Structure formats: C-alpha cells, structure tokens
PDB file of N, CA, C and O in Angstrom:
ATOM      1  N   MET A   1     -16.338   4.074  -6.124  1.00  0.00           N
ATOM      2  CA  MET A   1     -15.109   4.357  -6.815  1.00  0.00           C
ATOM      3  C   MET A   1     -14.067   4.803  -5.796  1.00  0.00           C
ATOM      4  O   MET A   1     -14.356   5.579  -4.886  1.00  0.00           O
ATOM      5  N   LYS A   2     -12.880   4.308  -5.964  1.00  0.00           N
ATOM      6  CA  LYS A   2     -11.789   4.669  -5.063  1.00  0.00           C
ATOM      7  C   LYS A   2     -10.900   5.704  -5.736  1.00  0.00           C
ATOM      8  O   LYS A   2     -10.542   5.568  -6.905  1.00  0.00           O
ATOM      9  N   ILE A   3     -10.552   6.730  -4.989  1.00  0.00           N
ATOM     10  CA  ILE A   3      -9.692   7.791  -5.498  1.00  0.00           C
ATOM     11  C   ILE A   3      -8.437   7.848  -4.647  1.00  0.00           C
ATOM     12  O   ILE A   3      -8.507   7.911  -3.419  1.00  0.00           O
ATOM     13  N   ASN A   4      -7.298   7.826  -5.305  1.00  0.00           N
ATOM     14  CA  ASN A   4      -6.018   8.037  -4.634  1.00  0.00           C
ATOM     15  C   ASN A   4      -5.433   9.317  -5.176  1.00  0.00           C
ATOM     16  O   ASN A   4      -5.216   9.453  -6.380  1.00  0.00           O
ATOM     17  N   LEU A   5      -5.182  10.246  -4.296  1.00  0.00           N
ATOM     18  CA  LEU A   5      -4.611  11.534  -4.690  1.00  0.00           C
ATOM     19  C   LEU A   5      -3.361  11.753  -3.861  1.00  0.00           C
ATOM     20  O   LEU A   5      -3.388  11.682  -2.633  1.00  0.00           O
ATOM     21  N   HIS A   6      -2.279  12.016  -4.546  1.00  0.00           N
ATOM     22  CA  HIS A   6      -1.014  12.283  -3.865  1.00  0.00           C
ATOM     23  C   HIS A   6      -0.518  13.656  -4.308  1.00  0.00           C
ATOM     24  O   HIS A   6      -0.256  13.876  -5.490  1.00  0.00           O
ATOM     25  N   ILE A   7      -0.395  14.552  -3.380  1.00  0.00           N
ATOM     26  CA  ILE A   7       0.165  15.874  -3.669  1.00  0.00           C
ATOM     27  C   ILE A   7       1.565  15.879  -3.073  1.00  0.00           C
ATOM     28  O   ILE A   7       1.744  15.957  -1.858  1.00  0.00           O
ATOM     29  N   GLU A   8       2.548  15.795  -3.958  1.00  0.00           N
ATOM     30  CA  GLU A   8       3.930  15.717  -3.496  1.00  0.00           C
ATOM     31  C   GLU A   8       4.392  17.015  -2.857  1.00  0.00           C
ATOM     32  O   GLU A   8       5.056  17.011  -1.821  1.00  0.00           O
ATOM     33  N   ARG A   9       4.035  18.119  -3.482  1.00  0.00           N
ATOM     34  CA  ARG A   9       4.485  19.403  -2.968  1.00  0.00           C
ATOM     35  C   ARG A   9       3.428  20.452  -3.265  1.00  0.00           C
ATOM     36  O   ARG A   9       2.896  20.520  -4.373  1.00  0.00           O
ATOM     37  N   LEU A  10       3.135  21.256  -2.277  1.00  0.00           N
ATOM     38  CA  LEU A  10       2.171  22.332  -2.410  1.00  0.00           C
ATOM     39  C   LEU A  10       2.859  23.604  -1.947  1.00  0.00           C
ATOM     40  O   LEU A  10       3.209  23.736  -0.774  1.00  0.00           O
ATOM     41  N   ILE A  11       3.052  24.537  -2.866  1.00  0.00           N
ATOM     42  CA  ILE A  11       3.763  25.773  -2.547  1.00  0.00           C
ATOM     43  C   ILE A  11       2.747  26.843  -2.205  1.00  0.00           C
ATOM     44  O   ILE A  11       1.860  27.146  -3.004  1.00  0.00           O
ATOM     45  N   LEU A  12       2.873  27.412  -1.025  1.00  0.00           N
ATOM     46  CA  LEU A  12       1.938  28.418  -0.526  1.00  0.00           C
ATOM     47  C   LEU A  12       2.718  29.662  -0.112  1.00  0.00           C
ATOM     48  O   LEU A  12       3.008  29.861   1.067  1.00  0.00           O
ATOM     49  N   ASP A  13       3.049  30.482  -1.080  1.00  0.00           N
ATOM     50  CA  ASP A  13       3.805  31.705  -0.808  1.00  0.00           C
ATOM     51  C   ASP A  13       2.939  32.726  -0.096  1.00  0.00           C
ATOM     52  O   ASP A  13       1.797  32.964  -0.490  1.00  0.00           O
ATOM     53  N   GLY A  14       3.480  33.328   0.950  1.00  0.00           N
ATOM     54  CA  GLY A  14       2.805  34.423   1.645  1.00  0.00           C
ATOM     55  C   GLY A  14       1.634  34.005   2.499  1.00  0.00           C
ATOM     56  O   GLY A  14       0.806  34.841   2.859  1.00  0.00           O
ATOM     57  N   LEU A  15       1.543  32.749   2.829  1.00  0.00           N
ATOM     58  CA  LEU A  15       0.414  32.267   3.624  1.00  0.00           C
ATOM     59  C   LEU A  15       0.579  32.687   5.081  1.00  0.00           C
ATOM     60  O   LEU A  15       1.636  32.471   5.674  1.00  0.00           O
ATOM     61  N   PRO A  16      -0.466  33.288   5.663  1.00  0.00           N
ATOM     62  CA  PRO A  16      -0.365  33.782   7.046  1.00  0.00           C
ATOM     63  C   PRO A  16      -0.559  32.677   8.091  1.00  0.00           C
ATOM     64  O   PRO A  16      -1.449  32.771   8.936  1.00  0.00           O
ATOM     65  N   VAL A  17       0.269  31.634   8.033  1.00  0.00           N
ATOM     66  CA  VAL A  17       0.179  30.529   8.996  1.00  0.00           C
ATOM     67  C   VAL A  17       1.567  30.268   9.555  1.00  0.00           C
ATOM     68  O   VAL A  17       2.535  30.126   8.807  1.00  0.00           O
ATOM     69  N   ALA A  18       1.653  30.208  10.848  1.00  0.00           N
ATOM     70  CA  ALA A  18       2.933  29.911  11.497  1.00  0.00           C
ATOM     71  C   ALA A  18       3.154  28.396  11.511  1.00  0.00           C
ATOM     72  O   ALA A  18       2.283  27.628  11.102  1.00  0.00           O
ATOM     73  N   HIS A  19       4.304  27.988  11.975  1.00  0.00           N
ATOM     74  CA  HIS A  19       4.610  26.560  12.079  1.00  0.00           C
ATOM     75  C   HIS A  19       3.871  25.942  13.257  1.00  0.00           C
ATOM     76  O   HIS A  19       3.292  26.652  14.079  1.00  0.00           O
ATOM     77  N   GLY A  20       3.895  24.622  13.331  1.00  0.00           N
ATOM     78  CA  GLY A  20       3.320  23.911  14.465  1.00  0.00           C
ATOM     79  C   GLY A  20       1.879  23.517  14.240  1.00  0.00           C
ATOM     80  O   GLY A  20       1.514  23.086  13.146  1.00  0.00           O
ATOM     81  N   PRO A  21       1.045  23.660  15.275  1.00  0.00           N
ATOM     82  CA  PRO A  21      -0.353  23.212  15.183  1.00  0.00           C
ATOM     83  C   PRO A  21      -1.128  23.874  14.048  1.00  0.00           C
ATOM     84  O   PRO A  21      -2.048  23.268  13.500  1.00  0.00           O
ATOM     85  N   SER A  22      -0.778  25.095  13.689  1.00  0.00           N
ATOM     86  CA  SER A  22      -1.474  25.785  12.605  1.00  0.00           C
ATOM     87  C   SER A  22      -1.335  25.037  11.287  1.00  0.00           C
ATOM     88  O   SER A  22      -2.290  24.951  10.515  1.00  0.00           O
ATOM     89  N   VAL A  23      -0.157  24.499  11.030  1.00  0.00           N
ATOM     90  CA  VAL A  23       0.078  23.761   9.793  1.00  0.00           C
ATOM     91  C   VAL A  23      -0.750  22.480   9.782  1.00  0.00           C
ATOM     92  O   VAL A  23      -1.317  22.123   8.749  1.00  0.00           O
ATOM     93  N   ALA A  24      -0.827  21.794  10.901  1.00  0.00           N
ATOM     94  CA  ALA A  24      -1.633  20.570  10.990  1.00  0.00           C
ATOM     95  C   ALA A  24      -3.113  20.888  10.783  1.00  0.00           C
ATOM     96  O   ALA A  24      -3.823  20.120  10.134  1.00  0.00           O
ATOM     97  N   GLN A  25      -3.578  21.997  11.321  1.00  0.00           N
ATOM     98  CA  GLN A  25      -4.977  22.396  11.137  1.00  0.00           C
ATOM     99  C   GLN A  25      -5.251  22.757   9.683  1.00  0.00           C
ATOM    100  O   GLN A  25      -6.306  22.418   9.148  1.00  0.00           O
ATOM    101  N   LEU A  26      -4.310  23.443   9.042  1.00  0.00           N
ATOM    102  CA  LEU A  26      -4.456  23.784   7.630  1.00  0.00           C
ATOM    103  C   LEU A  26      -4.531  22.506   6.801  1.00  0.00           C
ATOM    104  O   LEU A  26      -5.396  22.375   5.936  1.00  0.00           O
ATOM    105  N   ARG A  27      -3.637  21.574   7.062  1.00  0.00           N
ATOM    106  CA  ARG A  27      -3.616  20.307   6.329  1.00  0.00           C
ATOM    107  C   ARG A  27      -4.924  19.545   6.518  1.00  0.00           C
ATOM    108  O   ARG A  27      -5.474  19.010   5.556  1.00  0.00           O
ATOM    109  N   ALA A  28      -5.421  19.495   7.741  1.00  0.00           N
ATOM    110  CA  ALA A  28      -6.676  18.783   8.009  1.00  0.00           C
ATOM    111  C   ALA A  28      -7.843  19.429   7.272  1.00  0.00           C
ATOM    112  O   ALA A  28      -8.693  18.730   6.720  1.00  0.00           O
ATOM    113  N   GLY A  29      -7.889  20.755   7.261  1.00  0.00           N
ATOM    114  CA  GLY A  29      -8.949  21.458   6.539  1.00  0.00           C
ATOM    115  C   GLY A  29      -8.872  21.217   5.047  1.00  0.00           C
ATOM    116  O   GLY A  29      -9.897  21.023   4.392  1.00  0.00           O
ATOM    117  N   LEU A  30      -7.662  21.227   4.503  1.00  0.00           N
ATOM    118  CA  LEU A  30      -7.450  20.983   3.078  1.00  0.00           C
ATOM    119  C   LEU A  30      -7.889  19.563   2.719  1.00  0.00           C
ATOM    120  O   LEU A  30      -8.633  19.369   1.757  1.00  0.00           O
ATOM    121  N   GLU A  31      -7.439  18.585   3.477  1.00  0.00           N
ATOM    122  CA  GLU A  31      -7.773  17.192   3.188  1.00  0.00           C
ATOM    123  C   GLU A  31      -9.275  16.935   3.291  1.00  0.00           C
ATOM    124  O   GLU A  31      -9.850  16.260   2.436  1.00  0.00           O
ATOM    125  N   ALA A  32      -9.905  17.466   4.324  1.00  0.00           N
ATOM    126  CA  ALA A  32     -11.337  17.241   4.515  1.00  0.00           C
ATOM    127  C   ALA A  32     -12.149  17.878   3.387  1.00  0.00           C
ATOM    128  O   ALA A  32     -13.074  17.256   2.862  1.00  0.00           O
ATOM    129  N   GLU A  33     -11.812  19.102   3.014  1.00  0.00           N
ATOM    130  CA  GLU A  33     -12.564  19.795   1.965  1.00  0.00           C
ATOM    131  C   GLU A  33     -12.323  19.164   0.604  1.00  0.00           C
ATOM    132  O   GLU A  33     -13.267  19.010  -0.172  1.00  0.00           O
ATOM    133  N   LEU A  34     -11.095  18.799   0.295  1.00  0.00           N
ATOM    134  CA  LEU A  34     -10.815  18.174  -0.992  1.00  0.00           C
ATOM    135  C   LEU A  34     -11.503  16.809  -1.080  1.00  0.00           C
ATOM    136  O   LEU A  34     -12.017  16.444  -2.138  1.00  0.00           O
ATOM    137  N   SER A  35     -11.516  16.068   0.003  1.00  0.00           N
ATOM    138  CA  SER A  35     -12.236  14.786   0.028  1.00  0.00           C
ATOM    139  C   SER A  35     -13.720  15.003  -0.217  1.00  0.00           C
ATOM    140  O   SER A  35     -14.347  14.265  -0.977  1.00  0.00           O
ATOM    141  N   ARG A  36     -14.275  16.008   0.423  1.00  0.00           N
ATOM    142  CA  ARG A  36     -15.701  16.305   0.258  1.00  0.00           C
ATOM    143  C   ARG A  36     -16.008  16.677  -1.192  1.00  0.00           C
ATOM    144  O   ARG A  36     -16.982  16.192  -1.769  1.00  0.00           O
ATOM    145  N   LEU A  37     -15.183  17.531  -1.772  1.00  0.00           N
ATOM    146  CA  LEU A  37     -15.413  17.968  -3.151  1.00  0.00           C
ATOM    147  C   LEU A  37     -15.298  16.811  -4.143  1.00  0.00           C
ATOM    148  O   LEU A  37     -16.098  16.700  -5.072  1.00  0.00           O
ATOM    149  N   LEU A  38     -14.305  15.956  -3.941  1.00  0.00           N
ATOM    150  CA  LEU A  38     -14.130  14.820  -4.845  1.00  0.00           C
ATOM    151  C   LEU A  38     -15.257  13.800  -4.691  1.00  0.00           C
ATOM    152  O   LEU A  38     -15.664  13.169  -5.666  1.00  0.00           O
ATOM    153  N   ALA A  39     -15.753  13.641  -3.486  1.00  0.00           N
ATOM    154  CA  ALA A  39     -16.845  12.695  -3.241  1.00  0.00           C
ATOM    155  C   ALA A  39     -18.192  13.233  -3.720  1.00  0.00           C
ATOM    156  O   ALA A  39     -19.164  12.482  -3.806  1.00  0.00           O
ATOM    157  N   ALA A  40     -18.255  14.529  -4.033  1.00  0.00           N
ATOM    158  CA  ALA A  40     -19.516  15.153  -4.445  1.00  0.00           C
ATOM    159  C   ALA A  40     -19.971  14.718  -5.834  1.00  0.00           C
ATOM    160  O   ALA A  40     -21.067  15.071  -6.268  1.00  0.00           O
ATOM    161  N   GLY A  41     -19.141  13.960  -6.526  1.00  0.00           N
ATOM    162  CA  GLY A  41     -19.572  13.396  -7.791  1.00  0.00           C
ATOM    163  C   GLY A  41     -19.187  14.152  -9.041  1.00  0.00           C
ATOM    164  O   GLY A  41     -19.768  13.903 -10.097  1.00  0.00           O
ATOM    165  N   GLU A  42     -18.244  15.052  -8.972  1.00  0.00           N
ATOM    166  CA  GLU A  42     -17.825  15.799 -10.148  1.00  0.00           C
ATOM    167  C   GLU A  42     -16.608  15.152 -10.818  1.00  0.00           C
ATOM    168  O   GLU A  42     -15.867  15.826 -11.533  1.00  0.00           O
ATOM    169  N   LEU A  43     -16.402  13.881 -10.598  1.00  0.00           N
ATOM    170  CA  LEU A  43     -15.200  13.225 -11.101  1.00  0.00           C
ATOM    171  C   LEU A  43     -15.107  13.209 -12.619  1.00  0.00           C
ATOM    172  O   LEU A  43     -14.002  13.247 -13.160  1.00  0.00           O
ATOM    173  N   ALA A  44     -16.228  13.154 -13.319  1.00  0.00           N
ATOM    174  CA  ALA A  44     -16.201  13.101 -14.777  1.00  0.00           C
ATOM    175  C   ALA A  44     -15.579  14.362 -15.365  1.00  0.00           C
ATOM    176  O   ALA A  44     -15.053  14.335 -16.478  1.00  0.00           O
ATOM    177  N   GLN A  45     -15.636  15.450 -14.635  1.00  0.00           N
ATOM    178  CA  GLN A  45     -15.091  16.711 -15.126  1.00  0.00           C
ATOM    179  C   GLN A  45     -13.591  16.849 -14.871  1.00  0.00           C
ATOM    180  O   GLN A  45     -12.948  17.743 -15.420  1.00  0.00           O
ATOM    181  N   LEU A  46     -13.043  15.984 -14.057  1.00  0.00           N
ATOM    182  CA  LEU A  46     -11.647  16.134 -13.684  1.00  0.00           C
ATOM    183  C   LEU A  46     -10.715  15.713 -14.814  1.00  0.00           C
ATOM    184  O   LEU A  46     -11.096  14.940 -15.694  1.00  0.00           O
ATOM    185  N   ARG A  47      -9.497  16.227 -14.778  1.00  0.00           N
ATOM    186  CA  ARG A  47      -8.485  16.000 -15.815  1.00  0.00           C
ATOM    187  C   ARG A  47      -8.311  14.537 -16.182  1.00  0.00           C
ATOM    188  O   ARG A  47      -7.848  13.729 -15.376  1.00  0.00           O
ATOM    189  N   GLY A  48      -8.683  14.214 -17.387  1.00  0.00           N
ATOM    190  CA  GLY A  48      -8.341  12.939 -17.994  1.00  0.00           C
ATOM    191  C   GLY A  48      -8.742  11.679 -17.255  1.00  0.00           C
ATOM    192  O   GLY A  48      -8.401  10.592 -17.721  1.00  0.00           O
ATOM    193  N   GLY A  49      -9.424  11.750 -16.161  1.00  0.00           N
ATOM    194  CA  GLY A  49      -9.858  10.560 -15.452  1.00  0.00           C
ATOM    195  C   GLY A  49      -8.746   9.753 -14.812  1.00  0.00           C
ATOM    196  O   GLY A  49      -8.982   8.613 -14.410  1.00  0.00           O
ATOM    197  N   GLY A  50      -7.564  10.289 -14.703  1.00  0.00           N
ATOM    198  CA  GLY A  50      -6.504   9.556 -14.036  1.00  0.00           C
ATOM    199  C   GLY A  50      -5.141   9.948 -14.552  1.00  0.00           C
ATOM    200  O   GLY A  50      -5.020  10.772 -15.459  1.00  0.00           O
ATOM    201  N   GLY A  51      -4.124   9.360 -13.976  1.00  0.00           N
ATOM    202  CA  GLY A  51      -2.770   9.646 -14.399  1.00  0.00           C
ATOM    203  C   GLY A  51      -2.126  10.736 -13.571  1.00  0.00           C
ATOM    204  O   GLY A  51      -2.759  11.358 -12.718  1.00  0.00           O
ATOM    205  N   ALA A  52      -0.867  10.949 -13.843  1.00  0.00           N
ATOM    206  CA  ALA A  52      -0.103  11.943 -13.099  1.00  0.00           C
ATOM    207  C   ALA A  52      -0.163  13.287 -13.819  1.00  0.00           C
ATOM    208  O   ALA A  52      -0.151  13.355 -15.048  1.00  0.00           O
ATOM    209  N   VAL A  53      -0.228  14.325 -13.044  1.00  0.00           N
ATOM    210  CA  VAL A  53      -0.188  15.686 -13.564  1.00  0.00           C
ATOM    211  C   VAL A  53       1.029  16.343 -12.923  1.00  0.00           C
ATOM    212  O   VAL A  53       1.054  16.538 -11.708  1.00  0.00           O
ATOM    213  N   PRO A  54       2.048  16.690 -13.728  1.00  0.00           N
ATOM    214  CA  PRO A  54       3.283  17.210 -13.141  1.00  0.00           C
ATOM    215  C   PRO A  54       3.139  18.562 -12.461  1.00  0.00           C
ATOM    216  O   PRO A  54       3.866  18.861 -11.513  1.00  0.00           O
ATOM    217  N   ARG A  55       2.216  19.374 -12.933  1.00  0.00           N
ATOM    218  CA  ARG A  55       2.053  20.704 -12.342  1.00  0.00           C
ATOM    219  C   ARG A  55       0.609  21.121 -12.529  1.00  0.00           C
ATOM    220  O   ARG A  55       0.009  20.897 -13.581  1.00  0.00           O
ATOM    221  N   LEU A  56       0.070  21.723 -11.502  1.00  0.00           N
ATOM    222  CA  LEU A  56      -1.320  22.162 -11.553  1.00  0.00           C
ATOM    223  C   LEU A  56      -1.374  23.602 -11.080  1.00  0.00           C
ATOM    224  O   LEU A  56      -1.417  23.857  -9.876  1.00  0.00           O
ATOM    225  N   PRO A  57      -1.373  24.553 -12.014  1.00  0.00           N
ATOM    226  CA  PRO A  57      -1.411  25.960 -11.593  1.00  0.00           C
ATOM    227  C   PRO A  57      -2.763  26.312 -11.003  1.00  0.00           C
ATOM    228  O   PRO A  57      -3.798  25.805 -11.435  1.00  0.00           O
ATOM    229  N   SER A  58      -2.739  27.167 -10.036  1.00  0.00           N
ATOM    230  CA  SER A  58      -3.954  27.604  -9.371  1.00  0.00           C
ATOM    231  C   SER A  58      -4.029  29.122  -9.447  1.00  0.00           C
ATOM    232  O   SER A  58      -3.002  29.796  -9.532  1.00  0.00           O
ATOM    233  N   PRO A  59      -5.232  29.655  -9.417  1.00  0.00           N
ATOM    234  CA  PRO A  59      -5.347  31.112  -9.447  1.00  0.00           C
ATOM    235  C   PRO A  59      -4.784  31.736  -8.177  1.00  0.00           C
ATOM    236  O   PRO A  59      -4.661  31.074  -7.147  1.00  0.00           O
ATOM    237  N   SER A  60      -4.448  32.999  -8.265  1.00  0.00           N
ATOM    238  CA  SER A  60      -4.003  33.721  -7.071  1.00  0.00           C
ATOM    239  C   SER A  60      -5.159  33.769  -6.079  1.00  0.00           C
ATOM    240  O   SER A  60      -6.329  33.833  -6.459  1.00  0.00           O
ATOM    241  N   MET A  61      -4.808  33.736  -4.830  1.00  0.00           N
ATOM    242  CA  MET A  61      -5.821  33.750  -3.782  1.00  0.00           C
ATOM    243  C   MET A  61      -5.483  34.842  -2.781  1.00  0.00           C
ATOM    244  O   MET A  61      -4.318  35.190  -2.586  1.00  0.00           O
ATOM    245  N   LYS A  62      -6.506  35.368  -2.161  1.00  0.00           N
ATOM    246  CA  LYS A  62      -6.302  36.352  -1.101  1.00  0.00           C
ATOM    247  C   LYS A  62      -6.782  35.726   0.201  1.00  0.00           C
ATOM    248  O   LYS A  62      -7.866  35.149   0.270  1.00  0.00           O
ATOM    249  N   PHE A  63      -5.957  35.852   1.224  1.00  0.00           N
ATOM    250  CA  PHE A  63      -6.268  35.288   2.527  1.00  0.00           C
ATOM    251  C   PHE A  63      -6.367  36.392   3.558  1.00  0.00           C
ATOM    252  O   PHE A  63      -5.606  37.359   3.528  1.00  0.00           O
ATOM    253  N   SER A  64      -7.293  36.243   4.449  1.00  0.00           N
ATOM    254  CA  SER A  64      -7.413  37.177   5.558  1.00  0.00           C
ATOM    255  C   SER A  64      -6.407  36.784   6.629  1.00  0.00           C
ATOM    256  O   SER A  64      -6.329  35.610   6.991  1.00  0.00           O
ATOM    257  N   PRO A  65      -5.643  37.727   7.142  1.00  0.00           N
ATOM    258  CA  PRO A  65      -4.697  37.405   8.215  1.00  0.00           C
ATOM    259  C   PRO A  65      -5.395  36.839   9.457  1.00  0.00           C
ATOM    260  O   PRO A  65      -4.770  36.155  10.267  1.00  0.00           O
ATOM    261  N   ALA A  66      -6.681  37.126   9.600  1.00  0.00           N
ATOM    262  CA  ALA A  66      -7.426  36.641  10.760  1.00  0.00           C
ATOM    263  C   ALA A  66      -8.071  35.280  10.518  1.00  0.00           C
ATOM    264  O   ALA A  66      -8.664  34.714  11.437  1.00  0.00           O
ATOM    265  N   ALA A  67      -7.970  34.746   9.307  1.00  0.00           N
ATOM    266  CA  ALA A  67      -8.610  33.469   8.992  1.00  0.00           C
ATOM    267  C   ALA A  67      -7.976  32.332   9.783  1.00  0.00           C
ATOM    268  O   ALA A  67      -6.764  32.304   9.997  1.00  0.00           O
ATOM    269  N   LYS A  68      -8.806  31.407  10.208  1.00  0.00           N
ATOM    270  CA  LYS A  68      -8.308  30.238  10.933  1.00  0.00           C
ATOM    271  C   LYS A  68      -7.634  29.289   9.952  1.00  0.00           C
ATOM    272  O   LYS A  68      -8.045  29.210   8.794  1.00  0.00           O
ATOM    273  N   PRO A  69      -6.595  28.561  10.398  1.00  0.00           N
ATOM    274  CA  PRO A  69      -5.857  27.670   9.499  1.00  0.00           C
ATOM    275  C   PRO A  69      -6.744  26.638   8.794  1.00  0.00           C
ATOM    276  O   PRO A  69      -6.534  26.358   7.614  1.00  0.00           O
ATOM    277  N   ALA A  70      -7.722  26.075   9.489  1.00  0.00           N
ATOM    278  CA  ALA A  70      -8.589  25.089   8.856  1.00  0.00           C
ATOM    279  C   ALA A  70      -9.380  25.712   7.707  1.00  0.00           C
ATOM    280  O   ALA A  70      -9.592  25.069   6.678  1.00  0.00           O
ATOM    281  N   ARG A  71      -9.815  26.955   7.877  1.00  0.00           N
ATOM    282  CA  ARG A  71     -10.554  27.653   6.818  1.00  0.00           C
ATOM    283  C   ARG A  71      -9.632  27.950   5.633  1.00  0.00           C
ATOM    284  O   ARG A  71     -10.058  27.859   4.482  1.00  0.00           O
ATOM    285  N   LEU A  72      -8.388  28.301   5.903  1.00  0.00           N
ATOM    286  CA  LEU A  72      -7.425  28.507   4.830  1.00  0.00           C
ATOM    287  C   LEU A  72      -7.241  27.212   4.037  1.00  0.00           C
ATOM    288  O   LEU A  72      -7.162  27.234   2.809  1.00  0.00           O
ATOM    289  N   GLY A  73      -7.174  26.093   4.744  1.00  0.00           N
ATOM    290  CA  GLY A  73      -7.057  24.788   4.089  1.00  0.00           C
ATOM    291  C   GLY A  73      -8.237  24.509   3.176  1.00  0.00           C
ATOM    292  O   GLY A  73      -8.067  23.980   2.078  1.00  0.00           O
ATOM    293  N   GLU A  74      -9.439  24.866   3.630  1.00  0.00           N
ATOM    294  CA  GLU A  74     -10.635  24.682   2.802  1.00  0.00           C
ATOM    295  C   GLU A  74     -10.540  25.521   1.529  1.00  0.00           C
ATOM    296  O   GLU A  74     -10.855  25.039   0.441  1.00  0.00           O
ATOM    297  N   GLN A  75     -10.112  26.765   1.663  1.00  0.00           N
ATOM    298  CA  GLN A  75      -9.991  27.648   0.503  1.00  0.00           C
ATOM    299  C   GLN A  75      -8.952  27.110  -0.490  1.00  0.00           C
ATOM    300  O   GLN A  75      -9.159  27.171  -1.702  1.00  0.00           O
ATOM    301  N   ILE A  76      -7.861  26.596   0.019  1.00  0.00           N
ATOM    302  CA  ILE A  76      -6.823  26.027  -0.841  1.00  0.00           C
ATOM    303  C   ILE A  76      -7.365  24.800  -1.556  1.00  0.00           C
ATOM    304  O   ILE A  76      -7.114  24.621  -2.748  1.00  0.00           O
ATOM    305  N   ALA A  77      -8.102  23.953  -0.850  1.00  0.00           N
ATOM    306  CA  ALA A  77      -8.697  22.759  -1.452  1.00  0.00           C
ATOM    307  C   ALA A  77      -9.647  23.140  -2.584  1.00  0.00           C
ATOM    308  O   ALA A  77      -9.659  22.492  -3.630  1.00  0.00           O
ATOM    309  N   GLN A  78     -10.434  24.177  -2.380  1.00  0.00           N
ATOM    310  CA  GLN A  78     -11.366  24.627  -3.413  1.00  0.00           C
ATOM    311  C   GLN A  78     -10.608  25.120  -4.642  1.00  0.00           C
ATOM    312  O   GLN A  78     -11.037  24.884  -5.772  1.00  0.00           O
ATOM    313  N   ALA A  79      -9.492  25.798  -4.430  1.00  0.00           N
ATOM    314  CA  ALA A  79      -8.682  26.271  -5.552  1.00  0.00           C
ATOM    315  C   ALA A  79      -8.038  25.097  -6.292  1.00  0.00           C
ATOM    316  O   ALA A  79      -8.014  25.082  -7.523  1.00  0.00           O
ATOM    317  N   VAL A  80      -7.522  24.125  -5.561  1.00  0.00           N
ATOM    318  CA  VAL A  80      -6.916  22.943  -6.178  1.00  0.00           C
ATOM    319  C   VAL A  80      -7.972  22.182  -6.973  1.00  0.00           C
ATOM    320  O   VAL A  80      -7.729  21.789  -8.114  1.00  0.00           O
ATOM    321  N   HIS A  81      -9.124  21.975  -6.382  1.00  0.00           N
ATOM    322  CA  HIS A  81     -10.208  21.268  -7.058  1.00  0.00           C
ATOM    323  C   HIS A  81     -10.632  22.011  -8.319  1.00  0.00           C
ATOM    324  O   HIS A  81     -10.855  21.394  -9.361  1.00  0.00           O
ATOM    325  N   GLY A  82     -10.743  23.327  -8.229  1.00  0.00           N
ATOM    326  CA  GLY A  82     -11.096  24.118  -9.400  1.00  0.00           C
ATOM    327  C   GLY A  82     -10.066  23.983 -10.513  1.00  0.00           C
ATOM    328  O   GLY A  82     -10.426  23.904 -11.688  1.00  0.00           O
ATOM    329  N   ALA A  83      -8.786  23.956 -10.148  1.00  0.00           N
ATOM    330  CA  ALA A  83      -7.721  23.800 -11.137  1.00  0.00           C
ATOM    331  C   ALA A  83      -7.749  22.409 -11.769  1.00  0.00           C
ATOM    332  O   ALA A  83      -7.394  22.253 -12.938  1.00  0.00           O
ATOM    333  N   MET A  84      -8.168  21.400 -11.009  1.00  0.00           N
ATOM    334  CA  MET A  84      -8.257  20.039 -11.527  1.00  0.00           C
ATOM    335  C   MET A  84      -9.344  19.911 -12.588  1.00  0.00           C
ATOM    336  O   MET A  84      -9.253  19.061 -13.474  1.00  0.00           O
ATOM    337  N   LYS A  85     -10.361  20.743 -12.503  1.00  0.00           N
ATOM    338  CA  LYS A  85     -11.478  20.669 -13.436  1.00  0.00           C
ATOM    339  C   LYS A  85     -11.188  21.377 -14.751  1.00  0.00           C
ATOM    340  O   LYS A  85     -11.945  21.222 -15.709  1.00  0.00           O
ATOM    341  N   LYS A  86     -10.123  22.142 -14.818  1.00  0.00           N
ATOM    342  CA  LYS A  86      -9.816  22.896 -16.040  1.00  0.00           C
ATOM    343  C   LYS A  86      -9.099  22.039 -17.044  1.00  0.00           C
ATOM    344  O   LYS A  86      -8.764  22.510 -18.131  1.00  0.00           O
TER     345      LYS A  86
END
C-alpha cells in the first residue's frame, strides 16, 4: 500500500531548537519516525482511510532543553500519529 502524507504547516510553539542544521535534524527525525509508525500496519485505525484533514490537534508535549533535534522530531511524529488515530 502506498501512503502519501502532506503536512502543509506544523506549528511548534516553544520548541527548544535553533535555526539551521537543528531544524533539518528535527525534520529528518520526524519523517523517519512517522514513516516507521505508518508502515507498522496500524493504517486501519487512522482517520477515515484517506482524504484531507484541515486541522489535527495534538496533545501538549513537554520537551527537554537538552534533547537532540532528531529525538524531538521522533516525539512530534508520535504525537501526530496518535492524533491521527483519534
């Protein structure tokens, strides 16, 4: 099964990541973890099996200021995936 996911905008208020390489590392961690979660076979539980979702609220998250950007991306992916299953 092929999955196409487009996230037009992701708002991350208060995220302890500076600009530059940190943002690229966060993005890579998010993409890798979300791909892994979607490939894990939980697709039947996801919203409606397709279509556009204009807004996907996610629970509040707490981040460690010492966390690496890639790990922050993984945590964000897990939150997005969890919100998709609701």
